[in-house]
C-alpha positions as CSV (number, residue, x, y, z in Angstrom):
1,X,-32.2,-2.1,5.6
2,X,-34.9,-0.1,3.5
3,X,-32.3,1.7,0.9
4,X,-30.4,0.5,-1.8
5,X,-26.4,1.9,-1.4
6,X,-25.8,5.6,-2.0
7,X,-23.1,4.5,-4.8
8,X,-21.1,6.8,-7.0
9,X,-17.3,8.2,-7.4
10,X,-16.2,9.3,-3.7
11,X,-14.8,11.8,-5.6
12,X,-18.3,13.6,-6.3
13,X,-18.4,14.3,-2.6
14,X,-15.4,15.3,-1.0
15,X,-16.8,19.0,-1.3
16,X,-20.0,18.4,0.3
17,X,-20.1,20.6,3.6
18,X,-19.3,18.3,6.4
19,X,-23.0,17.5,8.0
20,X,-23.9,15.9,4.4
21,X,-20.9,14.7,3.8
22,X,-20.9,12.2,6.9
23,X,-24.5,11.5,6.5
24,X,-23.8,10.6,3.0
25,X,-20.5,7.8,4.1
26,X,-22.4,6.8,7.4
27,X,-25.3,5.3,5.4
28,X,-22.3,3.7,3.0
29,X,-21.8,2.2,6.2
30,X,-25.1,1.4,7.4
31,X,-25.9,-0.4,3.7
32,X,-22.0,-1.9,3.6
33,X,-21.1,0.1,0.4
34,X,-17.9,0.7,1.5
35,X,-15.2,-0.7,-1.2
36,X,-12.0,1.4,0.9
37,X,-12.6,-0.7,4.1
38,X,-10.9,-3.9,3.2
39,X,-11.1,-5.6,7.1
40,X,-7.4,-6.0,6.4
41,X,-4.2,-4.2,7.4
42,X,-2.6,-1.6,4.9
43,X,0.1,-3.6,3.7
44,X,2.0,-0.6,2.4
45,X,1.5,0.4,6.2
46,X,3.3,-2.9,7.8
47,X,6.0,-2.3,5.1
48,X,6.8,1.0,6.1
49,X,6.8,0.1,9.9
50,X,9.5,-2.9,9.5
51,X,11.4,-1.2,7.0
52,X,12.1,1.4,10.5
53,X,10.0,4.7,8.5
54,X,7.8,5.0,11.2
55,X,10.1,5.5,14.5
56,X,8.5,6.2,18.0
57,X,5.4,5.7,20.3
58,X,2.9,7.1,19.8
59,X,0.3,7.4,16.5
60,X,-2.5,9.7,15.5
61,X,-4.3,7.8,12.1
62,X,-6.5,10.3,10.8
63,X,-9.6,8.9,9.1
64,X,-9.3,5.7,10.6
65,X,-13.0,4.5,9.6
66,X,-13.6,1.1,11.4
67,X,-10.0,0.8,12.8
68,X,-8.1,-1.9,11.4
69,X,-4.9,-0.1,10.8
70,X,-5.4,1.6,14.6
71,X,-5.9,-2.1,15.8
72,X,-2.5,-3.6,14.1
73,X,-0.8,-0.1,15.2
74,X,-1.5,-1.0,18.8
75,X,-0.8,-4.7,18.4
76,X,2.8,-3.5,17.1
77,X,3.4,-1.6,20.3
78,X,1.9,1.9,19.5
79,X,0.1,4.0,21.7
80,X,-2.9,4.8,19.1
81,X,-5.1,8.0,18.8
82,X,-7.6,7.3,15.8
83,X,-9.9,9.8,14.3
84,X,-13.3,9.3,11.9
85,X,-15.4,11.6,11.2
86,X,-18.3,9.1,10.9
87,X,-19.6,8.0,14.4
88,X,-20.9,4.8,12.8
89,X,-17.4,3.7,11.9
90,X,-15.9,4.9,15.1
91,X,-18.8,2.7,16.6
92,X,-17.3,-0.4,15.0
93,X,-13.7,0.2,15.8
94,X,-14.2,0.1,19.1
95,X,-15.7,-3.0,19.5
96,X,-12.9,-4.2,16.7
97,X,-10.2,-2.6,19.2
98,X,-12.1,-4.2,22.5
99,X,-12.4,-7.9,20.7
100,X,-8.7,-7.7,19.7
101,X,-7.5,-6.4,23.3
102,X,-6.5,-3.4,22.0
103,X,-6.5,0.0,23.8
104,X,-7.0,2.8,21.2
105,X,-8.2,6.6,21.9
106,X,-11.0,6.5,19.6
107,X,-12.6,10.2,18.6
108,X,-15.6,11.3,16.1
109,X,-15.5,14.1,14.8
110,X,-13.9,16.8,12.4
111,X,-10.1,16.1,13.0
112,X,-9.8,20.2,12.1
113,X,-12.2,21.2,15.4
114,X,-11.2,18.4,17.8
115,X,-8.1,19.1,20.2
116,X,-6.5,15.7,19.6
117,X,-3.6,15.9,21.5
118,X,-0.3,15.6,20.6
119,X,2.0,16.5,19.0
120,X,2.5,12.7,17.9
121,X,5.7,10.6,17.2
122,X,4.0,9.7,14.1
123,X,0.6,10.5,11.4
124,X,-1.2,8.4,9.2
125,X,-3.6,8.7,6.8
126,X,-4.8,5.8,4.0
127,X,-7.4,8.2,1.9
128,X,-7.9,11.1,4.4
129,X,-5.6,14.1,2.6
130,X,-7.2,13.5,-0.7
131,X,-10.9,14.3,0.2
132,X,-10.5,16.6,3.3
133,X,-8.1,18.9,0.5
134,X,-11.4,19.5,-1.7
135,X,-13.1,20.6,1.8
136,X,-10.5,22.2,3.8
137,X,-7.3,22.4,3.0
138,X,-6.3,25.1,5.3
139,X,-7.8,23.7,8.3
140,X,-6.1,20.8,7.4
141,X,-2.8,22.2,7.3
142,X,-3.3,24.1,10.5
143,X,-4.5,20.6,12.4
144,X,-1.2,19.1,11.0
145,X,0.8,22.0,12.7
146,X,-0.7,21.2,15.9
147,X,-0.3,17.8,16.3
148,X,3.4,17.1,15.2
149,X,6.3,18.2,16.0
150,X,10.3,18.5,14.3
151,X,10.6,15.2,13.3
152,X,7.3,13.7,13.2
153,X,6.9,11.5,10.5
154,X,3.6,10.9,8.4
155,X,2.5,8.3,6.3
156,X,0.0,9.8,3.6
157,X,-1.5,7.3,1.1
158,X,-3.7,9.0,-1.5
159,X,-5.3,8.5,-4.9
160,X,-3.2,9.1,-8.1
161,X,-4.4,10.9,-11.0
162,X,-2.5,8.6,-13.8
163,X,-5.5,6.0,-13.5
164,X,-8.7,7.3,-12.6
165,X,-11.4,4.7,-12.1
166,X,-15.6,5.2,-11.7
167,X,-15.6,4.6,-8.3
168,X,-12.3,5.2,-7.4
169,X,-10.5,7.3,-4.4
170,X,-10.3,11.4,-5.0
171,X,-6.8,11.8,-6.7
172,X,-4.3,14.6,-6.1
173,X,-1.4,15.3,-8.6
174,X,2.2,14.9,-7.4
175,X,2.8,18.8,-8.0
176,X,-0.2,19.4,-5.6
177,X,1.4,17.3,-2.9
178,X,4.4,19.0,-2.9
179,X,3.0,22.9,-3.0
180,X,0.3,21.7,-0.1
181,X,2.4,19.5,2.3
182,X,5.9,20.5,1.6
183,X,6.0,23.7,3.0
184,X,5.4,22.0,6.4
185,X,6.8,18.4,6.1
186,X,10.0,17.1,3.8
187,X,8.6,14.4,1.3
188,X,11.4,11.6,2.0
189,X,9.4,9.2,-0.2
190,X,6.9,9.6,-3.0
191,X,6.3,6.4,-5.1
192,X,3.3,5.2,-6.7
193,X,1.4,2.0,-5.3
194,X,-2.1,0.2,-5.2
195,X,-4.8,0.3,-2.7
196,X,-5.1,-3.4,-1.6
197,X,-8.8,-3.4,-1.0
198,X,-9.8,-6.4,-2.7
199,X,-8.3,-8.5,-5.9
200,X,-11.1,-6.5,-8.0
201,X,-10.3,-3.0,-6.5
202,X,-7.0,-1.7,-6.2
203,X,-6.8,1.7,-7.3
204,X,-3.9,3.6,-8.1
205,X,-2.1,5.8,-5.2
206,X,0.8,7.4,-4.0
207,X,2.6,6.4,-0.6
208,X,3.9,9.8,0.6
209,X,6.3,9.4,3.5
210,X,7.3,12.6,4.8
211,X,9.0,13.9,8.1
212,X,8.2,17.6,9.9
213,X,10.7,20.4,9.2
């Protein structure tokens, strides 16, 4: 492949301009330096679904990566739209969905600028909010308003500052979560979990379950 992985703390790049961020993350997909991509459905997502906390039929996954969780949602009967900033990730997500026989509306691009339809019954992001808030919080908040309606549920998993590792995810404090998301969404659950990525890489995280006001 001709280059070494562009390794480093993901937190260090969250304030890059969108074009530079896309290039950096795209290169990490090319060389396989994607510690956030476990290749298996997220355990906290499955727990919330099976607890009945994500009702409805339509889901928008924001920051879907290579589509593992989007495929799992489709397998469970949801109609899924999934978006990611990185075209290579979406290309791989489409391949994964085709192999699984799942019909998913994948979109590549900046979710703050795309027309993503909706409003949706549920929103999902696993590691999107904690990064995009450093680049364009206002744009993200506007997108949330467009794609949701009163009663929309949103599950967000975000990095937790109580435990920071060199290659860990961006982090967000509890008071920031409440001030940035609380005006539009009622927080139903906020508790600590670990990102279930691989045995030697399980950063501390927040599980945030919300409902649109």
